[in-house]
N, C-alpha and C positions, 0 to 999 in steps of 0.2 A: 624760674620756669615759667612759660607761657603755654596755655591750651591751643591747640589747632582745631578750628571748627571743619565741618564738612565731611567727616571720616564716613565711610560708607556702613550700612547696617552689619554688625559682627556678631556671630553666635559665640557667645562666651561660655564659660562653665568647663569644667573638668581641666584638660589640657589646652582647650580651645581659646580663641580671642585672637589679637593682633599679633602674628607669630614673628614677623621680621619685617623690618625697613632697610632698603638699599637706596642708597644715593647713585644718580646717574654721573658716569664719569666727566660728563660735560656739565655737572650741576652748576657751576658759577655762571654759565651761559643760557642754561636751559630751565633751571630751577626744578628738574624733573626728578621724583622719587617713585620708589615701586614699594606697595605694601603686600605683604602675605597675610591671609587672614582667614578663619572659619566662618563660612557662610550656611544659612539654612535655619532647620528646626532642630528640635530635640531629638526626633525620629530620623533626619534625614541632613546631615551637613556634608559640606565639600571644602575644599581648599581653593582659596582665590589668588589671582595675582591682579592688583590694580595699579594702574599707572595715573599720577596725576602731578598738576604743577602746584609747588608749595608757594603761595604768596606770602611772604613774610609781612608786606606791609599792611594786608588785611586779616593776617593770621588763619589762613583758609587754604584748604586742599582743593584746587580748582582743575577744570578740564580733564575730568575724570574718565577713565575707560578701562573696563574689564579685559584682560588681555588672554586670562586662562582661567578655566574652573575644572578642577578634577572630576572624573566620573568613572565608576559610578558614585552615587553618595554611600554614606555609612551612618549608622546609629551612635556608635561608639565616637565620642569626640576626644580621642586620645590616640596616641601612638600616631601623630600628624606629619611629623617632619616639619615642613614648613620654612626652611632655610632658603635664602635667596642669595645669588652671587650674579654680578652683571659685569661684563667684559667691555674693553674699549672697542673690539670689533662689532658692537651690537647684538651681543646674545645674552639671554636670561636663563640663568637655571635655576630650578627650584626641586628641594628635597620632599619626598611624601611617603608617610610611614605606611605600614600595612594596617592600620585602624583595628588591632586585634584581630584580624582575620589573616594569619600567617599565609595561606595558599594563594592569596590575591597577589603577592610579590612575585610570583612565578606565571602570571597570567598576562600576557602582553596586551590582551584586550581591554586592561584596568590599570587605571594610573596608579593604584595603591603599590606602596613597596618599590618605588622607582625615583630616579632623577629625570626631570623632563628639561628639555631645552627648546625655547622658541626665541625668534627676535624680539627686540624691545619694540616692536611694532606689534606683536601679537601673532605675527605670521610664523608657519613652521618651515624651517630651513629643509630644503629637498636633500643635503647632506645628511640629515638624521638617520640612524641607521636602521630604523623600522619603517621609513617611507616606503609605502608600496608593497608592505608584507600584508597578506590578507588578515582580516581582523585585528590587527597591531593598532594601537595609538600612536600616532605619527610623531607625537612630542616625546616619546618615551627615549632617553639617552642612554640609560643603564637600567638594568632591574635586579630583583633578589634583595632587596634592603629590608630591614627591620623598622628602623626610627632614626634617620640620619638628622642629628641636631646641630651639626657644626659643618660650615661649608666655607671655603675660601677658594679664590681663584689667584694662582700666581700669574702677574702680570708679565714677568720676565720669561718665564718657560711655556705659558699657555696650560699648565697643569691644573686640575681641580681636584682638591683635597678635602675630605669629608671625614667627620667622625661619626659613629654609629653606636646606639644604645643597641647592646645585644641583651639576650637572657644572661643571668647570673653567670660570670666568667667569660662573658662573650664580646665585652665592647672592643671596637675596632677603629683604626685608622686606615682609610683606603684611599687609593689614587683613583679617582673615577674616570673610565674610560668609555668610549662609545660603543655599544653593543654588548657589553660585559655582562655576565651574570654573577652577582656577588654571594649567592647561594643561598639566601634565606627563603624558607624554612628547611631546605635539604640539608645543609650543613652548619654548624657553628662550633665555635670553641667553648661555649658554655652549653649549660643544661636549662631545662625548662624549670620553672619556679617549683614545680613539685618535685623535683630532683629527677625526672624522667629524662632520656636522652632526647636532643633534637633530631628529628629525623632518624637515621640508621644509626646515630650517635657518631659519625665521622666528623672532623674538623675540615676535611677539604673531599673533592670529589673531581673527576675530569671534566673539564669545561666550566669549572668555577673558578672566579679569580679570588685568590687569596688575600686576606688583609696584610699590609705593610706592619701592622703592630697590633697587638692584642692586650689589653689590660686584665691581670689577673693579680688580684681580685678585681671586679670591676669597679669604676669611679663614675659611672654615669656622664660622660663627657658631653657638654653643651656648646657653647660658643667656640669657634675656631678662628685663629689669625695667625697671619704670616709675619713674623719679624725679620726684615730685611738684614742682609748681611753688612756688617758695618755698625751695627747700633749696639752689638754685644758678641760673644762668642757665636758661631756659627757651624754648620755641620754639611754634609753632603746634600741634605734634601732641604736647605734652609732650617729656619728655627720654628716648629710649630707649636703654638701654644694651645692647650685645650682646656678650657674651663670647667671645672667639676659642676655639676648639676646641684649637689646636695650640700656643697660646702664652698665657702669663700677661699679658694685654693687654686692653684694653678699647676697642671701637671705637663711637665716638658718631655716632649718626645724627640729623640735626636735620631 
């Protein structure tokens, strides 16, 4: 293992730090990578996406550019999300958690509790669902998320899959779709840590996208990958593997 020089200043501590690394689909030709990480101070931190060229000869990250920074900032360096997915058609997705401020996930003027979509040059696609909506952040792709920590794009279908940390009893597998509201903190299959109901205590509501799978009890799913058909057994959704956050095990969802 060898170190890479030239990383940007990173706000570490709690759940923050270098959150994810995504490799460009044309990496063999471009050497481009994307980093998500926490930036800022103890009192005010954000999540950034940085694009850079990995110079393996010099072991340095060169030609750096910040493509995105979440807004507004937060003092809690937890519930960050921070997973990246890059697609061959030039889009970059990032998950963002609610930063322990649940109401932010229903506020379209706030990046917290959402998935964002930008191009790999940092520009905002005009086809994003909230472009032109007054006060809405144009990068938002979906909202109503608590803390999504697994993310994978299926190259065959174009579908975007995510696992999400819910409250106790409310961990989810979701199919992420443009403009959809995933319900946090209005509804949940789990309960708050003090045992009280989330919202009105309902698991679904009109206008809310239901999860495709809920883990009861919670498993704290983190990394997510897609196992292509042909490698082993397969099912209608492909074969999704969600890594448990607190244990070295695999939870298979079919």
